[in-house]
LUMKEKE-555162 format. One record per residue: y, z, x of N, C-alpha, C in turn; residue number from 0; residue in one letter. Coordinates in pm, 1 decimal. Each point is the difference from the previous one (the first is absolute). Layout:
N
n_v->Y, n_w->Z, n_u->X, ca_v->Y, ca_w->Z, ca_u->X, c_v->Y, c_w->Z, c_u->X, i->NUM, aa->a
...
This chain:
140
n_v->4186.4, n_w->-8011.6, n_u->-7385.7, ca_v->-161.7, ca_w->38.8, ca_u->8.4, c_v->-10.6, c_w->-111.3, c_u->160.5, i->0, aa->m
n_v->-38.6, n_w->66.4, n_u->96.2, ca_v->-39.3, ca_w->-81.6, ca_u->91.5, c_v->-161.2, c_w->-84.9, c_u->4.8, i->1, aa->i
n_v->17.5, n_w->-157.2, n_u->-8.7, ca_v->-104.4, ca_w->-43.8, ca_u->-26.9, c_v->-100.9, c_w->-20.4, c_u->122.2, i->2, aa->q
n_v->48.8, n_w->-5.7, n_u->112.0, ca_v->-63.4, ca_w->-19.2, ca_u->94.6, c_v->-8.5, c_w->160.2, c_u->113.5, i->3, aa->r
n_v->-13.6, n_w->61.6, n_u->-1.5, ca_v->-13.5, ca_w->123.4, ca_u->14.3, c_v->-69.4, c_w->-27.8, c_u->142.0, i->4, aa->i
n_v->-121.5, n_w->-29.6, n_u->34.8, ca_v->-64.9, ca_w->-10.4, ca_u->90.8, c_v->70.5, c_w->-20.8, c_u->109.6, i->5, aa->q
n_v->143.4, n_w->-111.9, n_u->2.0, ca_v->50.0, ca_w->-46.5, ca_u->76.7, c_v->63.0, c_w->139.9, c_u->52.2, i->6, aa->s
n_v->22.0, n_w->110.5, n_u->-99.7, ca_v->104.5, ca_w->145.1, ca_u->93.7, c_v->-72.6, c_w->23.1, c_u->83.2, i->7, aa->i
n_v->-138.7, n_w->63.2, n_u->-93.6, ca_v->-128.0, ca_w->41.8, ca_u->94.7, c_v->-23.6, c_w->-64.2, c_u->164.2, i->8, aa->w
n_v->-7.8, n_w->-114.1, n_u->-10.8, ca_v->-33.5, ca_w->-88.4, ca_u->130.5, c_v->140.4, c_w->42.8, c_u->100.1, i->9, aa->l
n_v->117.6, n_w->-62.9, n_u->-41.9, ca_v->115.0, ca_w->64.1, ca_u->70.4, c_v->-3.8, c_w->158.6, c_u->55.6, i->10, aa->l
n_v->16.1, n_w->92.8, n_u->-54.0, ca_v->-86.7, ca_w->112.0, ca_u->28.9, c_v->-99.9, c_w->41.4, c_u->123.0, i->11, aa->l
n_v->-108.3, n_w->-97.4, n_u->-33.3, ca_v->-101.6, ca_w->21.8, ca_u->72.8, c_v->53.1, c_w->-36.0, c_u->169.1, i->12, aa->a
n_v->72.9, n_w->-98.7, n_u->-36.5, ca_v->65.9, ca_w->-59.5, ca_u->100.5, c_v->116.3, c_w->47.7, c_u->87.6, i->13, aa->g
n_v->69.7, n_w->67.8, n_u->-67.2, ca_v->105.5, ca_w->148.2, ca_u->71.9, c_v->-61.6, c_w->95.7, c_u->30.1, i->14, aa->l
n_v->-98.4, n_w->42.2, n_u->-27.7, ca_v->-73.9, ca_w->105.3, ca_u->21.9, c_v->-133.7, c_w->-8.4, c_u->163.6, i->15, aa->a
n_v->25.1, n_w->-137.7, n_u->-2.8, ca_v->-96.2, ca_w->-45.7, ca_u->123.3, c_v->127.6, c_w->28.2, c_u->124.0, i->16, aa->a
n_v->93.7, n_w->-64.6, n_u->-50.1, ca_v->140.8, ca_w->-24.1, ca_u->119.5, c_v->26.4, c_w->141.5, c_u->21.6, i->17, aa->t
n_v->15.8, n_w->106.5, n_u->-95.6, ca_v->24.6, ca_w->93.7, ca_u->19.9, c_v->-95.8, c_w->44.9, c_u->109.9, i->18, aa->a
n_v->-144.3, n_w->7.7, n_u->10.8, ca_v->-58.7, ca_w->33.1, ca_u->118.3, c_v->34.0, c_w->-19.6, c_u->130.4, i->19, aa->m
n_v->58.6, n_w->-131.3, n_u->14.5, ca_v->77.3, ca_w->-25.5, ca_u->104.4, c_v->88.3, c_w->61.9, c_u->90.4, i->20, aa->l
n_v->89.8, n_w->76.3, n_u->-87.3, ca_v->108.0, ca_w->90.5, ca_u->50.8, c_v->-67.6, c_w->127.5, c_u->-8.3, i->21, aa->k
n_v->-47.0, n_w->59.8, n_u->-124.7, ca_v->-7.4, ca_w->173.6, ca_u->32.0, c_v->-162.7, c_w->45.0, c_u->65.0, i->22, aa->f
n_v->31.1, n_w->119.6, n_u->33.8, ca_v->-122.0, ca_w->13.1, ca_u->83.7, c_v->-97.0, c_w->58.3, c_u->-93.1, i->23, aa->p
n_v->-113.2, n_w->-16.4, n_u->48.5, ca_v->-128.4, ca_w->-9.9, ca_u->-67.2, c_v->-67.1, c_w->139.9, c_u->57.3, i->24, aa->l
n_v->-1.6, n_w->35.1, n_u->118.3, ca_v->-47.1, ca_w->99.4, ca_u->51.3, c_v->99.8, c_w->37.1, c_u->106.2, i->25, aa->w
n_v->33.7, n_w->108.7, n_u->46.5, ca_v->88.3, ca_w->85.6, ca_u->101.2, c_v->-109.8, c_w->89.2, c_u->78.9, i->26, aa->k
n_v->61.4, n_w->-25.3, n_u->143.8, ca_v->-78.9, ca_w->128.2, ca_u->61.3, c_v->59.3, c_w->12.9, c_u->124.1, i->27, aa->g
n_v->-60.2, n_w->88.6, n_u->93.8, ca_v->43.3, ca_w->86.5, ca_u->133.1, c_v->-65.9, c_w->-31.6, c_u->61.1, i->28, aa->t
n_v->55.1, n_w->-55.8, n_u->145.1, ca_v->-70.6, ca_w->22.8, ca_u->116.2, c_v->-41.8, c_w->84.4, c_u->83.4, i->29, aa->l
n_v->-131.5, n_w->27.8, n_u->93.2, ca_v->42.5, ca_w->127.1, ca_u->49.6, c_v->125.1, c_w->56.2, c_u->57.4, i->30, aa->g
n_v->93.0, n_w->-93.3, n_u->69.9, ca_v->96.1, ca_w->36.6, ca_u->72.2, c_v->152.7, c_w->-0.5, c_u->-71.0, i->31, aa->n
n_v->-54.1, n_w->16.4, n_u->-145.4, ca_v->97.0, ca_w->-23.6, ca_u->-95.8, c_v->118.0, c_w->-96.4, c_u->-50.8, i->32, aa->a
n_v->-42.0, n_w->-111.8, n_u->49.0, ca_v->12.7, ca_w->-107.8, ca_u->-81.5, c_v->-36.1, c_w->-50.3, c_u->-118.3, i->33, aa->a
n_v->75.1, n_w->-53.4, n_u->-100.5, ca_v->7.2, ca_w->14.9, ca_u->-125.5, c_v->-41.8, c_w->-190.5, c_u->-30.7, i->34, aa->d
n_v->-107.3, n_w->0.1, n_u->-59.8, ca_v->-53.2, ca_w->-146.5, ca_u->6.7, c_v->-38.7, c_w->-14.0, c_u->-195.6, i->35, aa->r
n_v->57.7, n_w->-124.7, n_u->-28.1, ca_v->-12.2, ca_w->-33.0, ca_u->-161.5, c_v->-79.5, c_w->-113.3, c_u->5.3, i->36, aa->a
n_v->-125.8, n_w->-25.9, n_u->-97.1, ca_v->-68.1, ca_w->-90.2, ca_u->-1.7, c_v->104.0, c_w->-74.1, c_u->-126.8, i->37, aa->v
n_v->57.5, n_w->-127.2, n_u->6.0, ca_v->21.5, ca_w->-69.9, ca_u->-99.0, c_v->-51.1, c_w->-128.9, c_u->-24.2, i->38, aa->t
n_v->31.7, n_w->-91.2, n_u->-51.1, ca_v->-89.3, ca_w->-114.3, ca_u->-71.5, c_v->29.8, c_w->-113.7, c_u->119.0, i->39, aa->g
n_v->108.9, n_w->30.3, n_u->40.2, ca_v->17.1, ca_w->-94.0, ca_u->146.2, c_v->-4.9, c_w->36.2, c_u->126.8, i->40, aa->s
n_v->-61.1, n_w->103.3, n_u->8.3, ca_v->-29.0, ca_w->59.9, ca_u->149.6, c_v->-134.4, c_w->-37.4, c_u->34.8, i->41, aa->s
n_v->-94.4, n_w->-47.8, n_u->-106.1, ca_v->-105.7, ca_w->-53.1, ca_u->59.3, c_v->-35.6, c_w->-104.6, c_u->-74.0, i->42, aa->y
n_v->-45.5, n_w->-156.6, n_u->104.3, ca_v->4.0, ca_w->-103.1, ca_u->-57.9, c_v->-144.9, c_w->-26.7, c_u->-114.8, i->43, aa->l
n_v->-80.4, n_w->28.5, n_u->14.1, ca_v->-117.1, ca_w->-26.0, ca_u->-125.7, c_v->87.7, c_w->48.0, c_u->-131.6, i->44, aa->p
n_v->92.9, n_w->137.1, n_u->9.8, ca_v->-13.6, ca_w->7.0, ca_u->-115.1, c_v->148.5, c_w->-46.4, c_u->-43.1, i->45, aa->l
n_v->54.9, n_w->-60.8, n_u->82.4, ca_v->133.6, ca_w->-58.8, ca_u->-26.4, c_v->-10.3, c_w->-150.9, c_u->-65.8, i->46, aa->f
n_v->-131.3, n_w->-39.5, n_u->47.3, ca_v->-38.0, ca_w->-117.0, ca_u->-50.5, c_v->-42.8, c_w->-5.7, c_u->-153.5, i->47, aa->l
n_v->-80.3, n_w->98.9, n_u->-12.7, ca_v->-68.6, ca_w->23.1, ca_u->-92.7, c_v->91.4, c_w->42.7, c_u->-134.6, i->48, aa->l
n_v->124.1, n_w->79.0, n_u->23.7, ca_v->99.0, ca_w->9.4, ca_u->-51.5, c_v->90.8, c_w->-95.2, c_u->-81.0, i->49, aa->i
n_v->5.6, n_w->-113.5, n_u->129.9, ca_v->57.8, ca_w->-83.1, ca_u->-5.0, c_v->-68.5, c_w->-95.7, c_u->-150.7, i->50, aa->a
n_v->-109.3, n_w->24.3, n_u->35.2, ca_v->-112.6, ca_w->-133.2, ca_u->-71.3, c_v->31.2, c_w->74.9, c_u->-149.0, i->51, aa->m
n_v->10.6, n_w->106.1, n_u->-18.7, ca_v->-45.5, ca_w->41.1, ca_u->-135.6, c_v->142.5, c_w->9.4, c_u->-35.8, i->52, aa->t
n_v->105.3, n_w->-2.7, n_u->46.6, ca_v->157.6, ca_w->-8.4, ca_u->-75.3, c_v->10.6, c_w->-134.4, c_u->-18.6, i->53, aa->a
n_v->-77.1, n_w->-98.5, n_u->71.0, ca_v->-3.8, ca_w->-137.1, ca_u->0.0, c_v->-27.6, c_w->-59.6, c_u->-156.2, i->54, aa->l
n_v->-142.3, n_w->41.3, n_u->-23.6, ca_v->-73.2, ca_w->50.1, ca_u->-90.4, c_v->77.1, c_w->18.3, c_u->-168.6, i->55, aa->v
n_v->72.9, n_w->109.6, n_u->67.4, ca_v->80.6, ca_w->56.2, ca_u->-141.4, c_v->118.4, c_w->-97.8, c_u->-43.1, i->56, aa->g
n_v->71.3, n_w->-68.3, n_u->82.0, ca_v->73.4, ca_w->-24.0, ca_u->7.1, c_v->-20.6, c_w->-139.9, c_u->-61.4, i->57, aa->f
n_v->-76.4, n_w->-103.6, n_u->87.0, ca_v->-81.5, ca_w->-83.7, ca_u->-41.0, c_v->-50.6, c_w->-59.4, c_u->-139.4, i->58, aa->g
n_v->-37.1, n_w->129.0, n_u->0.9, ca_v->-100.3, ca_w->-8.1, ca_u->-198.7, c_v->119.8, c_w->-19.2, c_u->-95.7, i->59, aa->a
n_v->137.5, n_w->15.9, n_u->13.6, ca_v->91.9, ca_w->23.1, ca_u->-97.3, c_v->1.4, c_w->-191.6, c_u->-32.8, i->60, aa->i
n_v->2.8, n_w->-36.9, n_u->97.1, ca_v->13.1, ca_w->-140.2, ca_u->-35.2, c_v->-79.9, c_w->-74.9, c_u->-42.7, i->61, aa->f
n_v->-117.2, n_w->71.9, n_u->-17.2, ca_v->-126.0, ca_w->-92.8, ca_u->-77.5, c_v->-14.2, c_w->65.0, c_u->-111.6, i->62, aa->f
n_v->155.7, n_w->-19.3, n_u->-83.2, ca_v->-9.2, ca_w->57.7, ca_u->-153.4, c_v->-87.6, c_w->-106.6, c_u->-83.5, i->63, aa->f
n_v->2.3, n_w->-110.7, n_u->54.3, ca_v->-81.5, ca_w->-127.1, ca_u->-116.1, c_v->-116.4, c_w->1.0, c_u->7.6, i->64, aa->k
n_v->-55.2, n_w->65.7, n_u->138.3, ca_v->-124.5, ca_w->-28.6, ca_u->27.1, c_v->-44.9, c_w->117.4, c_u->-11.9, i->65, aa->d
n_v->-70.0, n_w->56.7, n_u->-91.2, ca_v->-60.5, ca_w->159.9, ca_u->-29.6, c_v->-119.5, c_w->44.9, c_u->80.6, i->66, aa->r
n_v->-66.2, n_w->-126.3, n_u->27.9, ca_v->-162.1, ca_w->-0.6, ca_u->47.3, c_v->82.3, c_w->30.1, c_u->153.9, i->67, aa->k
n_v->84.4, n_w->-30.7, n_u->32.3, ca_v->28.9, ca_w->-8.6, ca_u->148.8, c_v->43.2, c_w->104.1, c_u->42.6, i->68, aa->t
n_v->75.6, n_w->72.2, n_u->-105.1, ca_v->98.0, ca_w->146.8, ca_u->0.1, c_v->-124.4, c_w->105.3, c_u->-0.7, i->69, aa->q
n_v->-89.6, n_w->-20.0, n_u->-85.6, ca_v->-93.8, ca_w->83.9, ca_u->-13.0, c_v->-97.4, c_w->11.2, c_u->153.0, i->70, aa->k
n_v->-19.3, n_w->-117.8, n_u->53.6, ca_v->-62.4, ca_w->-5.5, ca_u->163.2, c_v->68.8, c_w->81.7, c_u->64.6, i->71, aa->a
n_v->139.9, n_w->-43.3, n_u->-25.1, ca_v->80.0, ca_w->67.5, ca_u->127.8, c_v->62.7, c_w->188.2, c_u->-28.7, i->72, aa->l
n_v->-79.5, n_w->-0.4, n_u->-127.1, ca_v->42.7, ca_w->188.3, ca_u->-2.7, c_v->-151.3, c_w->19.6, c_u->40.7, i->73, aa->c
n_v->-128.1, n_w->-60.4, n_u->-18.4, ca_v->-105.7, ca_w->92.3, ca_u->54.6, c_v->31.1, c_w->-28.3, c_u->150.2, i->74, aa->w
n_v->51.8, n_w->-102.9, n_u->103.9, ca_v->36.8, ca_w->18.1, ca_u->95.5, c_v->55.5, c_w->121.1, c_u->43.7, i->75, aa->l
n_v->129.9, n_w->-3.9, n_u->-78.3, ca_v->86.5, ca_w->121.3, ca_u->24.7, c_v->-58.2, c_w->119.3, c_u->13.7, i->76, aa->g
n_v->-101.0, n_w->18.1, n_u->-95.4, ca_v->-90.6, ca_w->125.5, ca_u->-39.2, c_v->-75.7, c_w->36.2, c_u->130.5, i->77, aa->m
n_v->-68.7, n_w->-104.6, n_u->57.3, ca_v->-77.8, ca_w->1.5, ca_u->85.2, c_v->70.7, c_w->68.2, c_u->155.4, i->78, aa->l
n_v->122.0, n_w->-108.5, n_u->6.2, ca_v->66.8, ca_w->4.7, ca_u->124.4, c_v->32.6, c_w->190.4, c_u->9.2, i->79, aa->l
n_v->52.2, n_w->51.0, n_u->-90.1, ca_v->56.9, ca_w->125.6, ca_u->-86.5, c_v->-106.0, c_w->62.2, c_u->48.2, i->80, aa->s
n_v->-120.8, n_w->5.9, n_u->-14.4, ca_v->-105.2, ca_w->90.9, ca_u->29.1, c_v->-32.8, c_w->-52.0, c_u->181.7, i->81, aa->l
n_v->-9.1, n_w->-116.2, n_u->27.6, ca_v->14.2, ca_w->7.3, ca_u->147.6, c_v->119.4, c_w->109.5, c_u->105.5, i->82, aa->f
n_v->99.9, n_w->-42.0, n_u->-74.0, ca_v->128.7, ca_w->106.7, ca_u->53.2, c_v->-26.9, c_w->78.5, c_u->-10.3, i->83, aa->l
n_v->-59.9, n_w->118.5, n_u->-128.0, ca_v->-22.4, ca_w->149.9, ca_u->74.6, c_v->-76.2, c_w->19.1, c_u->63.0, i->84, aa->l
n_v->-105.3, n_w->-101.5, n_u->4.6, ca_v->-127.2, ca_w->61.8, ca_u->96.2, c_v->79.9, c_w->-33.8, c_u->172.4, i->85, aa->f
n_v->48.6, n_w->-97.6, n_u->-8.0, ca_v->53.5, ca_w->-37.3, ca_u->161.2, c_v->112.0, c_w->152.8, c_u->17.2, i->86, aa->l
n_v->93.1, n_w->8.4, n_u->-83.9, ca_v->63.0, ca_w->99.8, ca_u->18.6, c_v->-39.8, c_w->150.1, c_u->40.3, i->87, aa->e
n_v->-165.0, n_w->36.6, n_u->-76.8, ca_v->-44.5, ca_w->105.8, ca_u->25.6, c_v->-60.1, c_w->-11.7, c_u->147.9, i->88, aa->y
n_v->-37.1, n_w->-152.4, n_u->47.6, ca_v->-99.9, ca_w->-14.6, ca_u->75.6, c_v->130.6, c_w->70.4, c_u->148.4, i->89, aa->m
n_v->110.0, n_w->-85.6, n_u->-34.0, ca_v->79.4, ca_w->40.7, ca_u->143.1, c_v->49.4, c_w->112.0, c_u->8.1, i->90, aa->r
n_v->38.1, n_w->74.6, n_u->-120.3, ca_v->47.7, ca_w->160.8, ca_u->-4.6, c_v->-146.7, c_w->65.4, c_u->72.3, i->91, aa->a
n_v->-90.6, n_w->-40.1, n_u->-31.7, ca_v->-115.4, ca_w->106.8, ca_u->80.7, c_v->-66.4, c_w->-30.7, c_u->112.3, i->92, aa->a
n_v->21.2, n_w->-130.5, n_u->50.8, ca_v->49.8, ca_w->-65.4, ca_u->158.9, c_v->60.7, c_w->104.0, c_u->62.0, i->93, aa->s
n_v->140.5, n_w->39.4, n_u->-67.9, ca_v->75.1, ca_w->42.9, ca_u->66.6, c_v->16.2, c_w->175.3, c_u->10.7, i->94, aa->l
n_v->-88.4, n_w->19.8, n_u->-97.3, ca_v->-40.7, ca_w->138.9, ca_u->9.9, c_v->-89.4, c_w->19.0, c_u->111.2, i->95, aa->q
n_v->-98.9, n_w->-78.0, n_u->-5.1, ca_v->-79.3, ca_w->33.0, ca_u->136.8, c_v->36.0, c_w->-3.6, c_u->130.4, i->96, aa->r
n_v->93.3, n_w->-52.0, n_u->-11.9, ca_v->75.5, ca_w->8.8, ca_u->146.3, c_v->11.1, c_w->144.4, c_u->34.7, i->97, aa->t
n_v->3.4, n_w->25.5, n_u->126.5, ca_v->7.0, ca_w->182.7, ca_u->41.7, c_v->156.5, c_w->10.7, c_u->4.9, i->98, aa->a
n_v->36.2, n_w->137.3, n_u->-81.9, ca_v->127.0, ca_w->80.4, ca_u->18.1, c_v->82.6, c_w->-109.4, c_u->-93.4, i->99, aa->a
n_v->-49.1, n_w->-24.5, n_u->-123.8, ca_v->92.4, ca_w->-84.6, ca_u->-91.8, c_v->-30.8, c_w->55.9, c_u->-110.5, i->100, aa->y
n_v->90.1, n_w->77.8, n_u->-61.0, ca_v->-36.5, ca_w->29.6, ca_u->-177.7, c_v->147.6, c_w->-32.9, c_u->-101.3, i->101, aa->q
n_v->-54.8, n_w->-49.8, n_u->-113.0, ca_v->65.1, ca_w->-39.0, ca_u->-53.3, c_v->-13.4, c_w->4.4, c_u->-167.5, i->102, aa->g
n_v->73.5, n_w->-45.7, n_u->-91.5, ca_v->-28.9, ca_w->37.6, ca_u->-138.1, c_v->42.8, c_w->-142.8, c_u->-60.1, i->103, aa->s
n_v->-62.2, n_w->-41.9, n_u->-148.8, ca_v->22.6, ca_w->-85.6, ca_u->-78.6, c_v->157.9, c_w->-32.4, c_u->-78.3, i->104, aa->w
n_v->51.2, n_w->-84.4, n_u->54.5, ca_v->118.4, ca_w->-17.1, ca_u->-114.6, c_v->-8.1, c_w->-53.2, c_u->-119.2, i->105, aa->q
n_v->63.5, n_w->14.2, n_u->-113.6, ca_v->31.8, ca_w->-43.2, ca_u->-120.8, c_v->5.8, c_w->-112.9, c_u->-42.5, i->106, aa->l
n_v->26.0, n_w->-97.5, n_u->108.1, ca_v->-10.1, ca_w->-154.3, ca_u->-11.5, c_v->-112.6, c_w->-47.2, c_u->-5.8, i->107, aa->s
n_v->-121.6, n_w->91.3, n_u->56.1, ca_v->-122.4, ca_w->-27.8, ca_u->46.0, c_v->-95.6, c_w->-67.1, c_u->-142.1, i->108, aa->a
n_v->44.0, n_w->45.4, n_u->-139.0, ca_v->-30.8, ca_w->-11.6, ca_u->-57.8, c_v->36.4, c_w->-106.3, c_u->-86.1, i->109, aa->a
n_v->93.0, n_w->-99.4, n_u->56.2, ca_v->56.2, ca_w->-122.6, ca_u->-39.0, c_v->-124.3, c_w->-123.6, c_u->-24.9, i->110, aa->l
n_v->-113.6, n_w->57.2, n_u->79.4, ca_v->-111.6, ca_w->-172.0, ca_u->-23.1, c_v->-102.2, c_w->60.9, c_u->-121.8, i->111, aa->p
n_v->30.2, n_w->112.2, n_u->-101.9, ca_v->-55.0, ca_w->25.6, ca_u->-89.4, c_v->118.7, c_w->-10.5, c_u->-118.3, i->112, aa->i
n_v->128.6, n_w->-15.0, n_u->28.6, ca_v->80.9, ca_w->-18.4, ca_u->-100.0, c_v->11.6, c_w->-175.7, c_u->20.0, i->113, aa->i
n_v->-21.4, n_w->-59.6, n_u->91.2, ca_v->-8.8, ca_w->-145.6, ca_u->-19.6, c_v->-129.4, c_w->-53.9, c_u->-64.6, i->114, aa->i
n_v->-136.4, n_w->106.9, n_u->37.2, ca_v->-87.9, ca_w->-59.3, ca_u->-112.8, c_v->12.0, c_w->20.9, c_u->-141.3, i->115, aa->f
n_v->28.0, n_w->84.5, n_u->-3.3, ca_v->54.7, ca_w->39.4, ca_u->-187.2, c_v->103.6, c_w->-98.2, c_u->-33.8, i->116, aa->v
n_v->98.1, n_w->-19.3, n_u->53.2, ca_v->104.8, ca_w->-124.4, ca_u->-39.4, c_v->-90.3, c_w->-167.9, c_u->-16.4, i->117, aa->l
n_v->-102.5, n_w->-11.6, n_u->117.2, ca_v->-38.2, ca_w->-100.6, ca_u->-8.1, c_v->-91.2, c_w->-1.3, c_u->-142.1, i->118, aa->f
n_v->-79.3, n_w->119.7, n_u->6.2, ca_v->-83.5, ca_w->25.7, ca_u->-173.1, c_v->81.1, c_w->-19.0, c_u->-110.5, i->119, aa->i
n_v->111.9, n_w->46.1, n_u->16.7, ca_v->96.5, ca_w->-22.0, ca_u->-121.9, c_v->32.2, c_w->-148.5, c_u->-10.2, i->120, aa->m
n_v->48.7, n_w->-56.7, n_u->77.9, ca_v->19.1, ca_w->-156.2, ca_u->9.2, c_v->-129.1, c_w->-85.2, c_u->-42.2, i->121, aa->a
n_v->-142.1, n_w->44.1, n_u->-7.0, ca_v->-91.8, ca_w->-81.3, ca_u->-33.4, c_v->9.1, c_w->42.8, c_u->-155.5, i->122, aa->r
n_v->7.8, n_w->82.7, n_u->-14.7, ca_v->31.5, ca_w->54.1, ca_u->-172.1, c_v->79.6, c_w->-66.9, c_u->-29.0, i->123, aa->s
n_v->92.4, n_w->-25.9, n_u->50.1, ca_v->136.1, ca_w->-89.1, ca_u->-63.4, c_v->-58.5, c_w->-143.9, c_u->-41.2, i->124, aa->g
n_v->-61.7, n_w->-40.5, n_u->89.0, ca_v->-30.2, ca_w->-118.3, ca_u->20.6, c_v->-121.7, c_w->-29.6, c_u->-127.0, i->125, aa->i
n_v->-94.0, n_w->117.7, n_u->-20.8, ca_v->-116.7, ca_w->12.7, ca_u->-80.9, c_v->67.0, c_w->-53.2, c_u->-155.9, i->126, aa->r
n_v->112.0, n_w->125.2, n_u->-8.2, ca_v->43.7, ca_w->-18.0, ca_u->-116.2, c_v->81.1, c_w->-140.3, c_u->-35.8, i->127, aa->k
n_v->37.8, n_w->-59.6, n_u->78.6, ca_v->74.9, ca_w->-123.2, ca_u->-23.1, c_v->-118.1, c_w->-118.2, c_u->-33.5, i->128, aa->d
n_v->-156.4, n_w->25.2, n_u->44.6, ca_v->-58.1, ca_w->-98.9, ca_u->-12.7, c_v->-38.6, c_w->-5.2, c_u->-158.0, i->129, aa->e
n_v->-18.2, n_w->156.1, n_u->2.8, ca_v->-49.2, ca_w->59.5, ca_u->-160.5, c_v->66.5, c_w->-92.0, c_u->-128.9, i->130, aa->k
n_v->162.3, n_w->21.5, n_u->19.7, ca_v->112.8, ca_w->-42.4, ca_u->-81.0, c_v->-32.8, c_w->-120.1, c_u->1.3, i->131, aa->m
n_v->-23.4, n_w->-81.7, n_u->120.5, ca_v->10.7, ca_w->-159.7, ca_u->-53.3, c_v->-89.7, c_w->-65.0, c_u->-77.8, i->132, aa->l
n_v->-146.7, n_w->122.6, n_u->39.5, ca_v->-137.6, ca_w->-66.7, ca_u->-58.0, c_v->8.0, c_w->64.9, c_u->-127.8, i->133, aa->r
n_v->94.9, n_w->57.2, n_u->-59.5, ca_v->27.2, ca_w->64.4, ca_u->-151.1, c_v->91.2, c_w->-130.3, c_u->-35.2, i->134, aa->s
n_v->106.1, n_w->-36.6, n_u->53.7, ca_v->64.9, ca_w->-108.4, ca_u->-77.3, c_v->-92.6, c_w->-134.8, c_u->16.9, i->135, aa->l
n_v->-100.7, n_w->-41.9, n_u->83.5, ca_v->-34.0, ca_w->-96.9, ca_u->-16.9, c_v->-83.5, c_w->-40.6, c_u->-116.2, i->136, aa->e
n_v->-94.1, n_w->154.0, n_u->-58.7, ca_v->-45.5, ca_w->-5.5, ca_u->-83.4, c_v->54.1, c_w->18.0, c_u->-89.4, i->137, aa->k
n_v->161.7, n_w->-28.0, n_u->-31.2, ca_v->61.5, ca_w->-3.0, ca_u->-108.0, c_v->53.8, c_w->-135.5, c_u->-65.4, i->138, aa->l
n_v->-15.9, n_w->-95.4, n_u->123.1, ca_v->1.0, ca_w->-150.6, ca_u->15.8, c_v->-60.1, c_w->-131.2, c_u->-84.9, i->139, aa->r
């Protein structure tokens, strides 16, 4: 049995955030038949937010002895993933408003939702650890 399952959830959240840098979130075609894909690295504010989310996910793993800080970083990661979803939507909406630009969402556009769920699962694992420690304190 894995005792610190939240470390795996945090690692997966960080990996999902870094995957957003490579995979296309939205693909479209300009009026002159040129294809254009929006990735996490093609738009600077989106890139910075993805990098911060990945750093929070990877960095929270190393706070395994300080559960209070780790829980706070999980909350921050959840908040960043919601901002990431919003910014991703706003970027695609702004591209769709431009003249003669048609496109569609890609499967990797759901990664911010997956990141959000992974941070929730990590926070749940931290809470379980705290409950277990409190019950052990009562036995002493």
